[in-house]
C-alpha positions as CSV (number, residue, x, y, z in Angstrom):
1,M,-39.5,-3.1,-10.4
2,G,-39.5,0.3,-12.0
3,Y,-36.3,1.9,-10.8
4,T,-34.5,4.6,-12.7
5,V,-30.7,4.7,-12.4
6,L,-28.3,7.5,-13.4
7,I,-25.1,6.1,-14.9
8,S,-22.3,8.7,-15.1
9,A,-19.2,6.7,-14.4
10,P,-17.1,7.0,-17.7
11,Y,-15.5,3.6,-17.4
12,F,-18.9,2.0,-17.0
13,L,-20.5,4.0,-19.7
14,A,-17.9,2.8,-22.1
15,V,-19.1,-0.8,-21.7
16,L,-22.8,-0.1,-21.0
17,E,-24.2,-2.0,-24.0
18,R,-22.7,-5.3,-22.6
19,F,-24.7,-4.8,-19.4
20,R,-27.9,-3.5,-20.9
21,P,-29.6,-6.9,-20.9
22,L,-29.1,-7.0,-17.1
23,F,-30.8,-3.7,-16.6
24,E,-33.6,-4.7,-18.9
25,A,-34.1,-7.9,-16.9
26,Y,-34.5,-5.8,-13.8
27,Q,-36.9,-3.5,-15.6
28,M,-34.6,-0.5,-15.0
29,D,-34.8,2.8,-16.9
30,L,-31.4,4.4,-17.4
31,I,-30.3,8.0,-17.6
32,T,-26.9,8.2,-19.4
33,P,-25.7,11.7,-19.8
34,A,-22.6,12.5,-21.8
35,V,-19.6,12.6,-19.4
36,T,-16.0,13.6,-20.1
37,E,-14.6,13.2,-16.7
38,R,-17.3,14.0,-14.2
39,L,-20.7,15.8,-13.8
40,E,-20.5,19.1,-11.9
41,E,-23.3,20.4,-9.6
42,D,-25.4,22.1,-12.3
43,A,-25.3,19.0,-14.6
44,L,-26.5,16.8,-11.7
45,L,-29.2,19.2,-10.7
46,A,-30.7,18.9,-14.1
47,Y,-31.6,15.3,-13.3
48,A,-32.5,15.8,-9.6
49,G,-35.5,13.9,-8.5
50,Q,-35.5,11.7,-11.6
51,F,-33.5,8.7,-10.4
52,D,-33.6,6.2,-7.5
53,G,-29.9,5.1,-7.7
54,A,-26.7,6.5,-9.2
55,L,-23.7,4.6,-10.6
56,C,-21.3,7.4,-10.6
57,G,-17.7,8.4,-11.0
58,D,-16.2,11.5,-9.4
59,D,-19.4,13.5,-9.8
60,R,-20.0,16.5,-7.5
61,F,-22.7,15.2,-5.3
62,S,-22.8,18.3,-3.0
63,A,-25.3,18.9,-0.2
64,R,-27.2,21.1,-2.6
65,V,-27.5,18.2,-5.2
66,L,-28.4,15.6,-2.6
67,E,-31.1,17.7,-1.1
68,A,-32.6,18.2,-4.5
69,C,-32.5,14.4,-5.1
70,V,-34.5,13.3,-2.0
71,P,-36.8,11.6,-1.2
72,R,-36.3,9.6,-4.4
73,L,-32.6,8.9,-4.3
74,K,-31.8,5.8,-2.2
75,V,-28.2,4.9,-3.1
76,I,-25.0,6.3,-4.7
77,S,-22.8,3.5,-5.9
78,K,-19.3,4.9,-6.6
79,W,-17.3,3.2,-9.4
80,G,-14.0,3.0,-7.6
81,T,-12.7,3.9,-4.2
82,G,-12.5,7.6,-3.7
83,I,-15.7,9.2,-2.5
84,D,-14.3,12.7,-1.7
85,S,-16.6,14.3,-4.3
86,I,-19.7,13.1,-2.4
87,D,-20.9,15.1,0.7
88,R,-21.1,12.1,3.0
89,E,-22.4,14.0,6.0
90,A,-25.3,15.4,3.9
91,A,-26.0,11.9,2.5
92,A,-26.2,10.4,6.0
93,R,-28.5,13.2,7.2
94,L,-30.8,12.6,4.2
95,G,-30.8,8.8,4.4
96,I,-28.9,8.3,1.2
97,Q,-26.5,5.3,1.1
98,V,-23.0,5.9,-0.2
99,R,-21.1,2.8,-1.3
100,N,-17.8,2.2,-3.0
101,T,-15.3,-0.5,-3.9
102,P,-12.3,-0.3,-1.5
103,N,-9.0,-1.7,-2.6
104,A,-10.1,-1.6,-6.2
105,F,-7.0,-0.5,-7.9
106,T,-4.2,-1.2,-5.5
107,L,-2.0,-3.2,-7.9
108,P,-2.2,-1.1,-11.1
109,V,-1.7,2.2,-9.1
110,A,1.3,0.7,-7.2
111,D,2.8,-0.5,-10.5
112,T,2.3,3.0,-12.0
113,V,4.2,4.6,-9.0
114,L,7.1,2.2,-9.5
115,G,7.0,2.9,-13.3
116,Y,7.4,6.7,-12.6
117,I,10.3,6.0,-10.1
118,L,12.1,3.9,-12.6
119,A,11.5,6.4,-15.4
120,F,13.1,9.3,-13.5
121,A,15.9,7.2,-11.8
122,R,17.0,5.6,-15.1
123,Q,16.1,8.7,-17.2
124,L,14.3,6.5,-19.7
125,P,11.8,9.0,-21.3
126,W,14.5,11.7,-21.8
127,M,17.1,9.3,-23.4
128,D,14.4,8.1,-25.7
129,R,13.4,11.6,-26.8
130,T,17.0,12.6,-27.3
131,L,17.8,9.7,-29.5
132,K,14.7,10.0,-31.6
133,A,15.5,13.7,-32.1
134,G,18.9,12.7,-33.6
135,G,21.1,13.0,-30.5
136,W,23.4,10.6,-28.8
137,E,23.5,11.5,-25.1
138,K,24.5,9.5,-22.1
139,R,22.6,10.9,-19.1
140,A,23.4,10.5,-15.4
141,A,21.1,7.8,-13.8
142,R,20.8,6.1,-10.5
143,S,20.1,2.6,-9.2
144,L,17.0,2.5,-7.0
145,S,19.2,0.9,-4.3
146,E,20.9,4.3,-4.1
147,C,17.6,6.1,-3.5
148,T,15.2,6.8,-0.6
149,L,11.4,6.6,-1.2
150,G,8.9,8.4,1.1
151,V,5.3,7.3,1.0
152,I,2.6,9.6,2.4
153,G,-0.4,7.5,3.2
154,V,0.5,3.9,4.1
155,G,-2.9,2.3,3.3
156,N,-3.5,-0.5,0.8
157,I,-1.8,1.3,-2.1
158,G,1.0,2.8,0.0
159,K,1.8,-0.6,1.4
160,A,1.9,-2.1,-2.2
161,V,4.2,0.7,-3.3
162,L,6.6,0.0,-0.4
163,R,6.6,-3.7,-1.1
164,R,7.6,-3.1,-4.7
165,A,10.2,-0.6,-3.7
166,R,11.7,-3.0,-1.1
167,A,12.4,-5.5,-3.9
168,F,14.6,-2.8,-5.6
169,G,16.6,-2.2,-2.4
170,M,15.3,1.3,-1.8
171,T,15.5,2.9,1.7
172,L,11.8,3.3,2.8
173,L,10.1,6.0,4.7
174,G,6.4,6.2,5.6
175,N,4.1,8.8,7.0
176,D,0.4,8.5,8.0
177,I,-2.0,10.1,10.5
178,V,-3.1,6.6,11.7
179,P,-0.9,3.9,13.3
180,I,0.5,1.3,10.9
181,A,0.7,-2.4,11.8
182,P,4.0,-3.1,13.4
183,D,4.4,-6.4,11.6
184,F,4.3,-4.6,8.2
185,I,6.8,-2.0,9.3
186,A,9.2,-4.6,10.6
187,E,8.8,-7.0,7.6
188,Y,9.5,-4.4,5.0
189,G,11.9,-2.2,6.9
190,V,9.8,1.0,6.8
191,E,10.8,3.9,9.0
192,M,7.7,5.8,10.0
193,V,8.7,9.5,10.3
194,P,7.0,12.9,10.6
195,L,6.1,14.6,7.3
196,R,8.9,17.1,7.4
197,H,11.5,14.5,8.0
198,L,10.2,12.4,5.1
199,L,10.2,15.3,2.7
200,E,13.7,16.4,3.7
201,R,15.2,12.9,3.2
202,A,13.3,11.3,0.3
203,D,14.6,11.2,-3.3
204,F,11.1,10.2,-4.4
205,V,7.9,11.2,-2.6
206,S,4.8,9.2,-3.5
207,L,1.4,10.6,-2.4
208,N,-1.0,7.7,-1.7
209,C,-3.3,9.3,0.9
210,D,-7.1,9.9,0.8
211,L,-8.3,13.4,0.0
212,N,-9.8,14.7,3.3
213,P,-9.6,17.9,5.3
214,T,-6.2,16.8,6.7
215,S,-4.7,16.2,3.3
216,Y,-6.1,19.1,1.2
217,H,-3.1,21.0,-0.1
218,L,-0.8,18.9,2.1
219,I,1.9,19.6,-0.5
220,N,2.1,23.4,-0.6
221,A,4.7,26.1,-0.9
222,E,5.9,25.4,2.7
223,T,6.1,21.6,2.4
224,L,7.6,21.8,-1.1
225,G,10.3,23.9,0.5
226,W,11.3,21.0,2.7
227,M,12.0,18.7,-0.2
228,K,15.5,18.2,-1.7
229,P,16.2,20.1,-4.9
230,T,17.0,16.7,-6.5
231,A,13.7,15.1,-5.4
232,V,10.7,14.1,-7.5
233,L,7.1,14.3,-6.4
234,I,4.6,11.5,-7.6
235,N,0.9,12.0,-7.2
236,T,-1.5,9.1,-8.0
237,A,-3.9,10.0,-5.2
238,R,-6.1,13.0,-5.7
239,G,-5.2,16.3,-7.4
240,P,-6.2,18.7,-4.5
241,V,-3.7,17.0,-2.2
242,V,-1.2,19.2,-4.0
243,D,-1.4,23.0,-4.3
244,E,-0.9,23.0,-8.0
245,A,0.1,26.6,-8.3
246,A,2.8,26.1,-5.6
247,L,4.1,23.0,-7.4
248,I,4.4,24.8,-10.7
249,A,6.3,27.6,-9.0
250,A,8.6,25.1,-7.3
251,L,9.3,23.3,-10.6
252,Q,9.9,26.6,-12.5
253,A,12.3,27.8,-9.8
254,G,14.2,24.4,-9.7
255,R,13.3,23.9,-6.0
256,I,12.5,20.3,-6.8
257,A,13.8,18.2,-9.8
258,G,10.5,16.9,-11.2
259,A,7.1,15.5,-10.8
260,A,4.9,12.7,-12.1
261,L,1.2,13.5,-12.0
262,D,-1.8,11.3,-12.7
263,V,-4.3,13.6,-11.0
264,F,-4.9,17.3,-11.0
265,E,-6.9,20.0,-9.2
266,V,-8.9,20.6,-12.4
267,E,-9.6,17.6,-14.6
268,P,-9.1,17.4,-17.6
269,L,-5.9,19.4,-17.1
270,P,-6.5,22.8,-18.8
271,L,-4.7,23.2,-22.1
272,D,-2.9,26.3,-20.9
273,S,-1.5,24.6,-17.8
274,P,2.3,25.2,-17.6
275,L,2.7,21.6,-16.5
276,R,2.0,20.6,-20.2
277,R,5.1,22.3,-21.3
278,M,7.6,21.2,-18.6
279,E,10.3,18.8,-19.7
280,N,10.9,17.5,-16.2
281,V,7.2,16.5,-15.6
282,L,5.5,13.3,-16.7
283,L,1.7,13.5,-17.0
284,A,-1.2,11.1,-17.4
285,A,-5.0,11.6,-17.7
286,H,-6.0,10.1,-14.3
287,N,-5.2,6.6,-15.7
288,A,-3.1,4.9,-13.0
289,N,-6.0,2.5,-12.4
290,A,-5.7,1.0,-15.9
291,S,-6.2,-2.7,-15.7
292,P,-9.0,-4.6,-17.6
293,A,-9.2,-7.2,-14.9
294,A,-9.5,-4.6,-12.1
295,W,-12.1,-2.7,-14.1
296,E,-14.2,-5.8,-14.6
297,R,-14.1,-6.5,-10.8
298,V,-15.2,-2.9,-10.1
299,H,-18.0,-3.1,-12.7
300,W,-19.6,-6.0,-10.8
301,N,-18.9,-4.8,-7.3
302,T,-20.4,-1.5,-8.2
303,L,-23.5,-3.2,-9.6
304,R,-23.8,-5.3,-6.4
305,N,-23.6,-2.2,-4.3
306,L,-26.3,-0.5,-6.5
307,F,-28.7,-3.4,-6.5
308,D,-28.3,-4.0,-2.8
309,G,-28.8,-0.4,-2.0
310,L,-32.1,-0.5,-4.0
311,G,-33.2,-3.5,-2.0
312,L,-32.9,-5.9,-5.0
313,P,-31.6,-9.5,-4.8
314,T,-27.9,-9.7,-5.7
315,E,-27.6,-13.5,-5.9
316,P,-28.7,-13.6,-9.6
317,L,-25.7,-11.3,-10.4
318,A,-23.3,-14.3,-10.2
319,T,-25.3,-15.9,-13.1
320,W,-25.3,-12.7,-15.1
321,Q,-21.6,-12.2,-14.5
322,A,-20.9,-15.6,-16.1
323,R,-23.2,-14.7,-19.1
324,L,-21.8,-11.3,-19.7
325,R,-18.2,-12.0,-19.0
326,P,-15.9,-10.5,-21.7
327,P,-13.7,-13.0,-23.4
328,E,-10.5,-11.1,-22.7
329,V,-10.9,-11.0,-18.9
C-alpha cells in the first residue's frame, strides 16, 4: 500500500508500540517526531511533502503548511475534538480532508469542571495545604446549592456540566450563540441569558465553547469587569478564549476571586507565568480529558478516520481492536 503517515499526537505516540503491528500489516511507513505538546509551523514544514496522512494533536496546520504538503497529503485525522489549530478553509480549498472525534471527552471534562467547583466552594486544596504546613484553620465554605453556575457554550460538554451541577442543586445559567433544545432547558432548569447577565450573576463561570472567531478572547478586560469579585472562572475549553494578560491583571487586583485553568494561550505554560505563583489559582497541564477508556476510544476512532481518509478498508480494524486491546480497558 505504501502510505507514509506522520504521527504527532502525544497521547497516541505514548502507546505507539502497541499499534505498530497494525501499521506494519498495512505496510505503512511512520514519521514520529519528538513532540512535547504540539508541532509548530516550522516543525511541520520540515516534513512537508513526505506524508500522505497525519494523525495529529494540536499541531499548527496553517495554510502555509498545508500548501507545502500538497498534492501528497490526503487526510488529517485529529486525535480529539478541537480542530482550531487546522486551517480548515485552506484544507478544503486544497482537497485535504480534516477529520476529528466529536464528543470524545465529554464525561471526563465535565467531571473536571465539577471537581474545580467543589474544590473552590468547599476550599479543599487550601485547607489541606494549611494543615500540612502545621496550621489549624477553619475556612469559610459554601454548599453548591447556595451557588449559581454560568456555562458559556452549551454543547455536549456544557450540557454534561449542567446536568452534574443540577444534581448539587445549583442555580443554572447558560449562554450560547446557537439555540439550545427547549426540552434540555426545561428538564434541567437552565436559564439562557446574554453573556453580560451570566457574568454578572454567576458564582462560577465555566467556559465550554469552541475556539472560533466569535470566542477568541471572549473573556477579556471588559467582560472580566462584569464578573462578581467573589466569582471563579473555570476554563477547560481552549486557552485563547481567555485574554490571559487581562485575567492575570484581574486576579492580581482582586477583581475576581480565583480561576481554575486546564488550558492556556501558550502551552506548556511558561515557567515565568504569574499564574504559577497565585494561591487562588488551580492549574493543570491540559489534562481535563484524562480517562483511559476515553483515550482508547479516541485511538481507534482516529485510526478509522485516518484509514478511511486514505481510502483503506476499515472493517479489519474491529479484528485488530480485539487483538490489540489493553487489559486495563
